[in-house]
mmCIF file of the C-alpha atoms, coordinates in Angstrom:
data_MODEL
# 
_entry.id   MODEL 
# 
loop_
_atom_site.group_PDB 
_atom_site.id 
_atom_site.type_symbol 
_atom_site.label_atom_id 
_atom_site.label_alt_id 
_atom_site.label_comp_id 
_atom_site.label_asym_id 
_atom_site.label_entity_id 
_atom_site.label_seq_id 
_atom_site.pdbx_PDB_ins_code 
_atom_site.Cartn_x 
_atom_site.Cartn_y 
_atom_site.Cartn_z 
_atom_site.occupancy 
_atom_site.B_iso_or_equiv 
_atom_site.pdbx_formal_charge 
_atom_site.auth_seq_id 
_atom_site.auth_comp_id 
_atom_site.auth_asym_id 
_atom_site.auth_atom_id 
_atom_site.pdbx_PDB_model_num 
ATOM 1  C CA . MET A 1 1  ? 97.276  85.432  117.806 1.00 0.00 ? 1  MET A CA 1 
ATOM 2  C CA . ASN A 1 2  ? 94.645  88.413  118.039 1.00 0.00 ? 2  ASN A CA 1 
ATOM 3  C CA . GLN A 1 3  ? 91.986  88.056  115.607 1.00 0.00 ? 3  GLN A CA 1 
ATOM 4  C CA . THR A 1 4  ? 90.954  91.881  115.751 1.00 0.00 ? 4  THR A CA 1 
ATOM 5  C CA . SER A 1 5  ? 92.702  94.013  113.237 1.00 0.00 ? 5  SER A CA 1 
ATOM 6  C CA . THR A 1 6  ? 94.650  96.761  114.683 1.00 0.00 ? 6  THR A CA 1 
ATOM 7  C CA . LEU A 1 7  ? 94.907  100.202 113.140 1.00 0.00 ? 7  LEU A CA 1 
ATOM 8  C CA . THR A 1 8  ? 98.645  99.428  111.945 1.00 0.00 ? 8  THR A CA 1 
ATOM 9  C CA . GLY A 1 9  ? 97.510  96.295  110.004 1.00 0.00 ? 9  GLY A CA 1 
ATOM 10 C CA . GLN A 1 10 ? 94.575  98.464  108.586 1.00 0.00 ? 10 GLN A CA 1 
ATOM 11 C CA . CYS A 1 11 ? 96.805  100.946 107.363 1.00 0.00 ? 11 CYS A CA 1 
ATOM 12 C CA . VAL A 1 12 ? 99.075  98.477  105.995 1.00 0.00 ? 12 VAL A CA 1 
ATOM 13 C CA . ALA A 1 13 ? 96.589  96.810  104.168 1.00 0.00 ? 13 ALA A CA 1 
ATOM 14 C CA . GLU A 1 14 ? 94.979  99.665  102.597 1.00 0.00 ? 14 GLU A CA 1 
ATOM 15 C CA . PHE A 1 15 ? 98.828  100.747 101.573 1.00 0.00 ? 15 PHE A CA 1 
ATOM 16 C CA . LEU A 1 16 ? 99.271  97.439  99.651  1.00 0.00 ? 16 LEU A CA 1 
ATOM 17 C CA . GLY A 1 17 ? 95.722  97.423  98.509  1.00 0.00 ? 17 GLY A CA 1 
ATOM 18 C CA . THR A 1 18 ? 95.991  100.895 97.066  1.00 0.00 ? 18 THR A CA 1 
ATOM 19 C CA . GLY A 1 19 ? 99.575  100.204 95.739  1.00 0.00 ? 19 GLY A CA 1 
ATOM 20 C CA . LEU A 1 20 ? 98.454  97.259  93.845  1.00 0.00 ? 20 LEU A CA 1 
ATOM 21 C CA . LEU A 1 21 ? 95.344  99.133  92.580  1.00 0.00 ? 21 LEU A CA 1 
ATOM 22 C CA . ILE A 1 22 ? 97.809  101.871 91.200  1.00 0.00 ? 22 ILE A CA 1 
ATOM 23 C CA . PHE A 1 23 ? 100.110 99.362  89.929  1.00 0.00 ? 23 PHE A CA 1 
ATOM 24 C CA . PHE A 1 24 ? 97.622  97.206  87.843  1.00 0.00 ? 24 PHE A CA 1 
ATOM 25 C CA . CYS A 1 25 ? 95.311  100.002 86.712  1.00 0.00 ? 25 CYS A CA 1 
ATOM 26 C CA . ALA A 1 26 ? 97.129  103.091 86.250  1.00 0.00 ? 26 ALA A CA 1 
ATOM 27 C CA . GLY A 1 27 ? 100.306 101.007 85.189  1.00 0.00 ? 27 GLY A CA 1 
ATOM 28 C CA . CYS A 1 28 ? 98.322  99.163  82.399  1.00 0.00 ? 28 CYS A CA 1 
ATOM 29 C CA . VAL A 1 29 ? 97.500  102.422 80.791  1.00 0.00 ? 29 VAL A CA 1 
ATOM 30 C CA . ALA A 1 30 ? 101.044 104.131 81.070  1.00 0.00 ? 30 ALA A CA 1 
ATOM 31 C CA . ALA A 1 31 ? 102.520 100.867 79.980  1.00 0.00 ? 31 ALA A CA 1 
ATOM 32 C CA . LEU A 1 32 ? 100.265 101.034 76.898  1.00 0.00 ? 32 LEU A CA 1 
ATOM 33 C CA . ARG A 1 33 ? 101.142 104.533 75.849  1.00 0.00 ? 33 ARG A CA 1 
ATOM 34 C CA . VAL A 1 34 ? 104.862 104.000 76.290  1.00 0.00 ? 34 VAL A CA 1 
ATOM 35 C CA . ALA A 1 35 ? 104.826 100.727 74.558  1.00 0.00 ? 35 ALA A CA 1 
ATOM 36 C CA . GLY A 1 36 ? 102.791 102.212 71.589  1.00 0.00 ? 36 GLY A CA 1 
ATOM 37 C CA . ALA A 1 37 ? 100.373 99.119  71.685  1.00 0.00 ? 37 ALA A CA 1 
ATOM 38 C CA . SER A 1 38 ? 96.715  99.454  70.401  1.00 0.00 ? 38 SER A CA 1 
ATOM 39 C CA . PHE A 1 39 ? 94.843  97.804  73.108  1.00 0.00 ? 39 PHE A CA 1 
ATOM 40 C CA . GLY A 1 40 ? 91.005  98.527  72.924  1.00 0.00 ? 40 GLY A CA 1 
ATOM 41 C CA . GLN A 1 41 ? 88.494  99.160  75.715  1.00 0.00 ? 41 GLN A CA 1 
ATOM 42 C CA . TRP A 1 42 ? 87.946  95.610  76.291  1.00 0.00 ? 42 TRP A CA 1 
ATOM 43 C CA . GLU A 1 43 ? 91.679  94.661  77.249  1.00 0.00 ? 43 GLU A CA 1 
ATOM 44 C CA . ILE A 1 44 ? 92.005  97.903  79.341  1.00 0.00 ? 44 ILE A CA 1 
ATOM 45 C CA . SER A 1 45 ? 88.716  96.891  81.385  1.00 0.00 ? 45 SER A CA 1 
ATOM 46 C CA . ILE A 1 46 ? 89.932  93.314  81.709  1.00 0.00 ? 46 ILE A CA 1 
ATOM 47 C CA . ILE A 1 47 ? 93.155  94.527  83.442  1.00 0.00 ? 47 ILE A CA 1 
ATOM 48 C CA . TRP A 1 48 ? 91.139  97.134  85.448  1.00 0.00 ? 48 TRP A CA 1 
ATOM 49 C CA . GLY A 1 49 ? 88.719  94.485  86.936  1.00 0.00 ? 49 GLY A CA 1 
ATOM 50 C CA . LEU A 1 50 ? 91.616  92.012  87.859  1.00 0.00 ? 50 LEU A CA 1 
ATOM 51 C CA . GLY A 1 51 ? 93.560  94.728  89.435  1.00 0.00 ? 51 GLY A CA 1 
ATOM 52 C CA . VAL A 1 52 ? 90.496  95.975  91.445  1.00 0.00 ? 52 VAL A CA 1 
ATOM 53 C CA . ALA A 1 53 ? 89.684  92.084  92.188  1.00 0.00 ? 53 ALA A CA 1 
ATOM 54 C CA . MET A 1 54 ? 93.026  91.491  93.598  1.00 0.00 ? 54 MET A CA 1 
ATOM 55 C CA . ALA A 1 55 ? 93.315  94.578  95.629  1.00 0.00 ? 55 ALA A CA 1 
ATOM 56 C CA . ILE A 1 56 ? 89.989  93.935  97.171  1.00 0.00 ? 56 ILE A CA 1 
ATOM 57 C CA . TYR A 1 57 ? 90.683  90.010  97.854  1.00 0.00 ? 57 TYR A CA 1 
ATOM 58 C CA . LEU A 1 58 ? 94.070  91.213  99.553  1.00 0.00 ? 58 LEU A CA 1 
ATOM 59 C CA . THR A 1 59 ? 92.418  93.928  101.821 1.00 0.00 ? 59 THR A CA 1 
ATOM 60 C CA . ALA A 1 60 ? 88.638  92.796  102.687 1.00 0.00 ? 60 ALA A CA 1 
ATOM 61 C CA . GLY A 1 61 ? 89.672  90.518  105.640 1.00 0.00 ? 61 GLY A CA 1 
ATOM 62 C CA . VAL A 1 62 ? 91.752  93.100  107.492 1.00 0.00 ? 62 VAL A CA 1 
ATOM 63 C CA . SER A 1 63 ? 90.382  96.511  106.518 1.00 0.00 ? 63 SER A CA 1 
ATOM 64 C CA . GLY A 1 64 ? 87.217  96.066  104.926 1.00 0.00 ? 64 GLY A CA 1 
ATOM 65 C CA . ALA A 1 65 ? 88.781  96.765  101.390 1.00 0.00 ? 65 ALA A CA 1 
ATOM 66 C CA . HIS A 1 66 ? 88.042  100.533 101.231 1.00 0.00 ? 66 HIS A CA 1 
ATOM 67 C CA . LEU A 1 67 ? 91.192  100.998 99.128  1.00 0.00 ? 67 LEU A CA 1 
ATOM 68 C CA . ASN A 1 68 ? 90.995  104.530 100.586 1.00 0.00 ? 68 ASN A CA 1 
ATOM 69 C CA . PRO A 1 69 ? 93.411  104.966 103.533 1.00 0.00 ? 69 PRO A CA 1 
ATOM 70 C CA . ALA A 1 70 ? 91.246  108.126 104.493 1.00 0.00 ? 70 ALA A CA 1 
ATOM 71 C CA . VAL A 1 71 ? 88.045  106.174 104.998 1.00 0.00 ? 71 VAL A CA 1 
ATOM 72 C CA . THR A 1 72 ? 89.962  103.281 107.071 1.00 0.00 ? 72 THR A CA 1 
ATOM 73 C CA . ILE A 1 73 ? 91.264  105.846 109.464 1.00 0.00 ? 73 ILE A CA 1 
ATOM 74 C CA . ALA A 1 74 ? 88.208  107.693 109.891 1.00 0.00 ? 74 ALA A CA 1 
# 
């Protein structure tokens, strides 16, 4: 298997990383609003931090974890 990352692999990794970031970060705030929960700044910050960390760990080896497809293609 070739060890160099292709542009296709980088784009797929960025897609997955960005999707994971949106799912956890924006999704947690949307779910809180829909469910009517009263989480504070601390809980939301923890969920955001976990989402960002997981997205970085997922994409760092392939595309450098830019989490922005425009940066990866440029």
